C-alpha positions as CSV (number, residue, x, y, z in Angstrom):
1,M,-44.5,-21.1,30.1
2,K,-43.4,-23.7,32.8
3,P,-46.4,-25.3,34.6
4,L,-46.8,-25.1,38.4
5,L,-48.8,-26.8,41.0
6,I,-49.7,-24.4,43.7
7,Y,-50.7,-25.8,47.2
8,I,-52.9,-23.5,49.2
9,T,-54.5,-24.1,52.6
10,A,-57.7,-22.5,53.4
11,R,-60.0,-22.0,56.5
12,D,-62.7,-24.3,55.1
13,K,-64.1,-25.8,52.0
14,K,-66.3,-23.0,51.3
15,Q,-63.4,-20.5,51.4
16,A,-61.3,-22.9,49.1
17,K,-64.2,-23.2,46.6
18,R,-64.4,-19.3,46.5
19,I,-60.7,-18.9,45.9
20,G,-60.5,-21.7,43.4
21,R,-63.4,-20.4,41.4
22,K,-62.1,-16.9,41.3
23,L,-58.6,-18.0,40.2
24,V,-60.0,-20.0,37.3
25,E,-62.5,-17.3,36.3
26,E,-59.8,-14.6,36.2
27,R,-57.6,-17.1,34.1
28,L,-54.8,-17.1,36.8
29,A,-55.3,-20.8,36.9
30,A,-56.3,-23.6,34.5
31,C,-57.9,-25.8,37.2
32,A,-58.4,-25.9,40.9
33,N,-58.9,-29.1,43.0
34,I,-60.2,-29.0,46.5
35,S,-60.0,-31.5,49.4
36,G,-62.1,-30.5,52.2
37,G,-60.7,-32.5,55.2
38,I,-57.3,-32.1,56.6
39,D,-56.1,-31.6,60.2
40,S,-53.1,-29.2,60.6
41,F,-51.0,-28.7,63.5
42,Y,-48.7,-25.7,63.7
43,F,-47.3,-22.9,66.0
44,W,-48.9,-19.5,65.6
45,E,-48.2,-16.5,67.8
46,G,-46.3,-18.8,70.4
47,R,-49.1,-21.5,70.7
48,L,-49.6,-24.9,69.2
49,R,-52.6,-24.8,67.1
50,R,-54.8,-27.5,65.5
51,D,-57.3,-26.7,62.8
52,H,-59.4,-28.5,60.4
53,E,-58.7,-27.0,57.0
54,A,-59.2,-27.6,53.3
55,V,-56.5,-27.8,50.7
56,L,-56.6,-26.2,47.2
57,I,-54.2,-27.4,44.5
58,V,-54.1,-25.1,41.5
59,K,-52.6,-25.7,38.2
60,T,-51.0,-22.6,36.6
61,S,-48.1,-21.2,34.7
62,H,-44.9,-19.7,36.0
63,G,-45.5,-16.4,34.5
64,L,-48.7,-16.0,36.5
65,L,-47.3,-16.9,40.0
66,N,-46.8,-13.4,41.5
67,R,-50.3,-12.3,40.3
68,L,-51.7,-15.5,41.7
69,I,-50.2,-15.1,45.0
70,K,-51.4,-11.5,45.2
71,R,-55.0,-12.5,44.3
72,V,-55.0,-15.4,46.8
73,K,-53.8,-13.0,49.6
74,S,-56.6,-10.6,48.7
75,L,-59.3,-13.4,49.0
76,H,-57.9,-15.1,51.8
77,S,-59.0,-14.7,55.5
78,Y,-55.6,-15.7,56.9
79,S,-53.0,-12.9,57.5
80,V,-50.3,-15.3,56.2
81,P,-51.9,-17.9,54.0
82,C,-50.0,-21.0,52.9
83,I,-49.3,-20.5,49.1
84,V,-46.5,-22.7,47.9
85,A,-45.5,-23.1,44.3
86,L,-44.2,-26.6,43.1
87,P,-42.6,-27.0,39.8
88,V,-43.8,-29.7,37.5
89,I,-40.9,-31.6,36.0
90,G,-43.0,-33.9,33.8
91,G,-46.4,-35.2,33.1
92,N,-49.0,-36.0,30.3
93,P,-47.8,-33.6,27.5
94,D,-51.3,-33.1,26.3
95,F,-52.5,-32.1,30.0
96,L,-49.5,-29.8,30.3
97,A,-50.3,-28.1,26.9
98,W,-53.8,-27.6,28.1
99,V,-52.6,-25.8,31.2
100,R,-50.5,-23.4,29.2
101,K,-53.4,-22.8,26.8
102,E,-55.8,-22.1,29.5
103,T,-53.6,-19.7,31.6
104,A,-52.2,-17.9,28.5
105,A,-55.3,-15.7,28.6
106,G,-54.4,-14.5,32.1
107,N,-50.7,-13.7,31.2
108,P,-50.3,-10.2,29.7
109,R,-46.9,-11.3,28.3
110,S,-48.5,-13.9,26.3
111,K,-50.8,-11.6,24.5
112,R,-49.9,-11.1,20.8
113,R,-50.1,-7.5,19.4
114,S,-51.7,-7.2,16.1
115,I,-49.6,-5.4,13.3
116,T,-51.9,-2.9,11.8
């Protein structure tokens, strides 16, 4: 499974922590990092907006992407949350192996069937 970094913005640090914890508990992510202070400028519904948000960076595997997006949307307060997948093209092989191992439990395709 190819590793991914998922960039997610949240209303605040509390919401980011709740989402990150759920994703890791449910094995949709190996790890979630939270930064609690970004200022965002964007147009929404025809108006320029400015918000103070939190950033959540999640490490996961490609095979879990669709389930992760669906779960984040179900936990998020925004009607159109920022959820962006970034491919990992390299890194510490030991860390990348750990991400694969930790997310394998959440990927139904990775479960081995016993032969009985």
